[in-house]
C-alpha positions as CSV (number, residue, x, y, z in Angstrom):
1,M,161.4,200.4,-70.4
2,K,158.6,198.7,-67.6
3,F,159.0,199.7,-64.4
4,V,157.7,196.7,-62.2
5,C,157.8,198.3,-59.3
6,K,154.8,200.4,-58.2
7,K,155.1,203.4,-55.6
8,Y,152.2,203.3,-52.8
9,E,149.7,206.5,-53.8
10,G,149.7,207.1,-50.2
11,N,153.7,207.9,-49.9
12,P,155.1,209.0,-47.4
13,I,154.1,206.4,-45.4
14,L,155.6,208.4,-42.6
15,T,157.7,211.5,-42.0
16,K,159.1,213.9,-38.9
17,E,155.7,214.3,-37.7
18,D,154.6,211.3,-37.0
19,I,157.3,210.2,-34.8
20,P,155.9,210.8,-31.1
21,F,158.8,212.5,-29.8
22,P,161.4,215.2,-31.4
23,A,162.9,214.1,-34.5
24,E,164.2,215.5,-37.7
25,A,163.9,212.6,-40.1
26,V,162.5,209.5,-40.1
27,Y,164.3,207.0,-42.8
28,N,166.4,203.8,-44.4
29,S,164.2,201.2,-42.0
30,G,164.5,197.4,-41.7
31,A,161.5,195.9,-42.4
32,V,159.8,192.2,-41.4
33,K,156.7,190.2,-40.2
34,H,156.4,189.4,-37.0
35,K,153.1,187.4,-35.4
36,D,150.9,188.8,-38.2
37,K,152.2,192.6,-37.4
38,Y,154.3,194.7,-40.3
39,I,157.4,195.9,-38.2
40,L,159.7,198.3,-39.8
41,L,163.0,199.2,-37.3
42,L,163.3,203.0,-38.2
43,R,166.3,205.1,-38.9
44,I,165.1,208.4,-36.5
45,L,167.3,211.7,-36.9
46,Q,167.3,213.1,-33.5
47,L,167.7,216.9,-33.2
48,N,171.3,216.8,-32.5
49,T,171.7,215.0,-35.4
50,I,172.1,211.4,-33.8
51,S,170.5,208.5,-35.1
52,C,168.2,206.4,-33.1
53,F,166.2,202.9,-34.0
54,G,162.7,203.6,-33.5
55,L,159.7,201.0,-33.7
56,A,156.3,201.0,-35.6
57,E,153.7,198.5,-36.2
58,S,150.7,197.9,-39.2
59,K,148.1,195.7,-39.6
60,D,148.6,195.9,-43.8
61,G,152.0,197.4,-44.2
62,F,150.9,201.0,-45.2
63,N,149.5,202.8,-41.8
64,F,152.4,202.5,-39.2
65,K,151.6,203.9,-35.5
66,V,155.1,204.5,-34.1
67,R,156.1,203.6,-30.4
68,K,156.2,206.1,-27.8
69,E,160.1,205.9,-27.3
70,P,163.3,204.9,-29.4
71,V,163.7,201.3,-28.9
72,M,167.5,201.3,-29.6
73,K,170.1,204.5,-29.1
74,K,173.5,204.7,-29.4
75,A,175.7,202.6,-26.1
76,E,176.5,205.7,-23.6
77,S,178.9,203.7,-21.6
78,G,180.5,200.2,-21.5
79,P,182.6,198.1,-25.1
80,Y,180.1,199.8,-27.9
81,A,180.0,203.4,-26.5
82,L,183.1,204.1,-28.6
83,Y,181.9,203.0,-31.5
84,E,178.4,204.3,-31.7
85,D,179.0,207.7,-30.4
86,R,177.7,209.5,-33.1
87,G,174.8,207.1,-33.7
88,I,173.0,203.9,-34.9
89,E,172.0,204.2,-38.7
90,D,170.4,201.6,-41.3
91,P,169.2,198.6,-39.4
92,R,168.5,195.4,-41.5
93,I,166.5,192.5,-39.9
94,T,166.8,188.8,-41.2
95,K,165.2,186.2,-39.1
96,I,166.8,182.9,-38.5
97,G,165.3,180.5,-36.3
98,D,163.4,182.2,-33.5
99,I,165.6,185.1,-33.3
100,Y,165.7,188.6,-35.6
101,Y,168.9,189.4,-36.2
102,I,169.6,193.4,-36.5
103,T,172.9,194.8,-38.3
104,H,173.2,198.0,-38.7
105,S,175.9,200.7,-39.4
106,C,177.8,202.1,-35.6
107,Y,179.2,205.6,-36.5
108,S,181.5,207.4,-34.6
109,N,184.8,209.3,-34.8
110,I,186.9,206.5,-36.1
111,G,184.4,205.5,-38.8
112,F,181.8,203.1,-39.5
113,S,181.4,199.9,-38.6
114,T,178.9,197.1,-38.3
115,G,176.9,196.4,-35.2
116,L,175.0,193.6,-34.9
117,A,172.0,193.0,-32.3
118,K,169.2,190.4,-31.7
119,T,165.5,190.3,-30.6
120,A,163.2,187.4,-30.2
121,D,160.4,189.9,-29.5
122,F,160.7,193.7,-30.4
123,E,160.7,194.4,-26.9
124,K,163.8,193.6,-25.7
125,F,167.2,194.2,-28.1
126,E,170.2,192.8,-27.1
127,R,173.8,193.8,-28.7
128,V,175.8,190.7,-30.3
129,G,179.1,192.8,-31.3
130,I,180.9,194.9,-33.7
131,I,181.3,192.3,-36.7
132,T,183.3,194.3,-39.1
133,D,186.5,196.6,-38.7
134,V,186.0,200.4,-40.8
135,D,185.0,201.5,-43.1
136,Y,181.8,199.2,-43.6
137,R,178.3,200.1,-44.5
138,N,175.7,198.0,-45.6
139,T,175.3,194.9,-43.9
140,V,173.0,192.2,-44.6
141,L,172.3,188.5,-43.4
142,F,171.0,185.7,-45.3
143,P,168.6,184.3,-43.9
144,K,169.8,180.9,-42.9
145,K,173.1,179.0,-43.3
146,I,174.5,177.8,-46.5
147,N,176.6,174.8,-46.5
148,G,177.4,175.3,-43.2
149,R,178.1,178.3,-42.6
150,Y,176.1,182.1,-41.9
151,V,176.4,184.1,-45.0
152,R,176.5,187.8,-45.5
153,L,176.7,190.7,-48.0
154,T,178.6,194.0,-47.1
155,R,179.7,197.1,-49.0
156,P,183.6,197.9,-47.5
157,N,183.4,202.1,-48.4
158,Y,187.5,202.1,-48.8
159,G,190.1,201.3,-51.1
160,G,189.3,200.6,-54.7
161,K,185.8,200.2,-56.2
162,V,182.9,200.4,-53.9
163,G,180.6,197.2,-54.3
164,I,179.4,194.3,-52.4
165,W,181.4,191.5,-51.0
166,I,180.4,188.0,-49.9
167,S,181.8,186.4,-46.6
168,Y,181.4,183.6,-44.1
169,S,180.5,183.1,-40.5
170,P,180.5,179.6,-38.3
171,D,178.8,181.8,-35.2
172,L,177.7,185.7,-36.7
173,R,180.3,186.8,-34.9
174,Y,184.0,186.1,-36.9
175,W,183.4,186.2,-40.5
176,G,186.3,185.9,-43.5
177,D,186.6,183.8,-46.9
178,S,185.5,187.2,-48.4
179,K,185.2,187.1,-52.1
180,A,184.0,190.0,-54.5
181,L,180.8,189.6,-55.7
182,M,179.3,192.6,-57.7
183,M,181.3,195.9,-58.5
184,P,180.1,199.0,-60.6
185,S,179.1,198.5,-63.6
186,S,180.9,199.7,-66.9
187,I,178.0,199.4,-68.7
188,N,175.2,201.0,-67.2
189,I,175.5,204.7,-66.3
190,W,172.9,204.8,-63.6
191,E,174.9,202.1,-61.0
192,N,178.5,203.3,-62.6
193,N,179.8,204.5,-58.9
194,K,178.9,202.4,-56.4
195,V,176.8,199.2,-55.6
196,G,175.6,197.9,-52.0
197,P,173.2,195.7,-50.8
198,G,170.0,196.5,-49.7
199,G,167.6,193.8,-47.4
200,P,168.2,190.8,-46.3
201,P,168.1,188.4,-49.7
202,I,164.9,186.2,-51.0
203,E,164.7,183.0,-51.0
204,T,162.8,181.6,-53.9
205,K,162.9,178.5,-56.3
206,E,164.8,180.4,-59.1
207,G,167.8,181.8,-56.7
208,W,168.3,183.9,-54.0
209,L,166.6,187.3,-55.0
210,C,168.2,190.5,-53.7
211,I,167.3,193.9,-53.9
212,Y,170.7,196.5,-54.3
213,H,171.2,200.3,-54.3
214,A,173.2,202.1,-56.7
215,T,174.4,205.2,-57.4
216,T,176.3,207.4,-60.0
217,C,177.5,210.8,-60.1
218,T,176.3,214.0,-61.8
219,M,176.7,218.0,-61.2
220,D,174.5,218.0,-58.5
221,G,175.7,215.3,-56.6
222,Q,175.1,211.3,-56.2
223,I,171.7,209.8,-57.4
224,Y,170.5,206.5,-55.7
225,R,168.2,204.1,-57.3
226,L,167.6,200.4,-56.4
227,G,168.4,197.1,-58.5
228,C,168.0,193.4,-58.7
229,A,170.1,190.9,-58.9
230,L,169.9,186.5,-58.6
231,L,172.4,184.4,-57.1
232,D,172.5,180.8,-56.6
233,L,170.5,178.8,-53.8
234,E,173.7,176.8,-53.4
235,N,176.3,178.1,-53.8
236,P,175.5,182.2,-53.6
237,E,179.0,183.4,-55.0
238,K,177.4,182.5,-58.4
239,V,176.0,185.1,-59.6
240,I,172.4,184.1,-61.8
241,G,171.8,187.6,-63.4
242,I,171.5,191.3,-62.6
243,A,169.1,193.3,-64.4
244,D,170.0,195.6,-66.8
245,Q,167.7,198.1,-65.8
246,F,166.8,199.9,-62.3
247,I,163.9,199.5,-60.9
248,L,163.2,202.2,-58.7
249,S,164.0,206.0,-58.3
250,P,164.1,209.0,-56.8
251,D,161.2,211.0,-59.0
252,A,158.6,212.6,-56.4
253,V,159.2,215.1,-55.1
254,H,160.4,213.7,-51.4
255,E,162.4,211.5,-52.8
256,R,164.6,214.3,-54.8
257,I,164.3,217.3,-52.4
258,G,165.3,216.6,-48.6
259,Y,167.9,216.3,-46.1
260,V,169.9,214.4,-49.0
261,H,169.0,214.9,-52.5
262,N,167.7,212.3,-55.2
263,V,167.7,209.1,-52.7
264,V,166.1,206.0,-52.9
265,F,167.4,203.5,-50.2
266,T,166.0,200.4,-49.0
267,C,167.1,198.3,-45.8
268,G,164.2,195.9,-46.0
269,Q,161.4,194.0,-48.1
270,I,158.6,192.1,-47.0
271,P,157.5,189.5,-49.5
272,E,154.0,188.4,-49.5
273,P,152.3,184.7,-49.9
274,D,151.0,186.0,-53.1
275,G,154.3,186.3,-54.7
276,S,154.4,190.2,-54.0
277,L,157.1,191.8,-52.2
278,K,157.1,195.1,-50.4
279,I,159.7,197.1,-50.6
280,Y,160.1,199.9,-47.8
281,Y,162.7,203.0,-48.3
282,G,163.9,206.1,-47.7
283,G,163.0,209.3,-49.7
284,A,166.1,211.7,-49.7
285,D,166.9,210.5,-46.2
286,Q,163.8,212.5,-45.0
287,C,160.5,210.3,-44.9
288,M,159.9,206.5,-45.1
289,N,158.1,205.5,-48.4
290,V,156.7,201.6,-50.2
291,A,156.9,200.3,-53.3
292,T,155.0,197.0,-54.3
293,A,156.7,194.3,-56.9
294,K,155.5,191.4,-58.1
295,T,158.4,188.6,-57.7
296,D,158.8,186.8,-60.5
297,D,158.6,190.2,-62.2
298,L,161.7,190.7,-60.4
299,I,163.4,187.5,-61.4
300,E,162.2,187.5,-64.9
301,L,164.5,190.6,-65.5
302,C,167.5,189.3,-63.7
303,K,167.5,186.9,-65.8
304,K,167.3,188.8,-68.3
305,G,170.3,190.7,-67.5
306,K,173.5,191.0,-69.6
307,R,175.6,193.1,-67.3
308,P,178.2,191.1,-65.6
309,P,179.1,191.3,-61.9
310,L,182.5,192.2,-61.7
């Protein structure tokens, strides 16, 4: 089996020792380029085990410096406090026009929902609204409207199979016309338990390239791996192909042993002008890592895949 992703030799690129304020772990970060800088919006587990968002910047995409204070913390008052009382988690960043939209999990005593925030400069952040009910995880936006509507992928976490759904909105606030897009595999054991979206879909000439996470259950709990799928550009409900093999798996010590064992999990990737892709991923819910791949190699895996989406 050909492994198309190459893990950076300097992994992990960020650990709790790199955070300039008290922290237990750093992982599952959104990623984007802004004004020629690589930006990671970090999920940081504080010492009270409530997550907040920090921000790290880099000139090369490998060596990051973390800001001295969090840039977003749970709401302490107002309409969002009820939905964030246990923290904000797993941010994904999608640039639409000149605005960076951030979807993230809101963790509370009443369950998980999805919050939407926005920023133009990564200096000021504004909450837009709660855009799902419970129990939703891993919501990610497409970077442009398709046929006049905004599009998102989500992973509802209740009832039936835990898989990826697609839905639409006229305004980013109100969503509907939901359809099942991709469910756990009945063929591939490594993704037979649940599947969910990773970072924002990447527009290519061949279609929307999507990196996703998938799990299987073992006697030692779940193993999280990454896979890839290709969706039609004009009709993203049409799955062109799904790679039969995983593209990233927890094999390093810092991916196998940590806050949660045996996890690689991505919330963001950055395509480069040379056709390569930097995939940023959390390891064992404790540290941040990066792997590189060629976009064309991932697309080819998808096109060759025989795995049915549903």
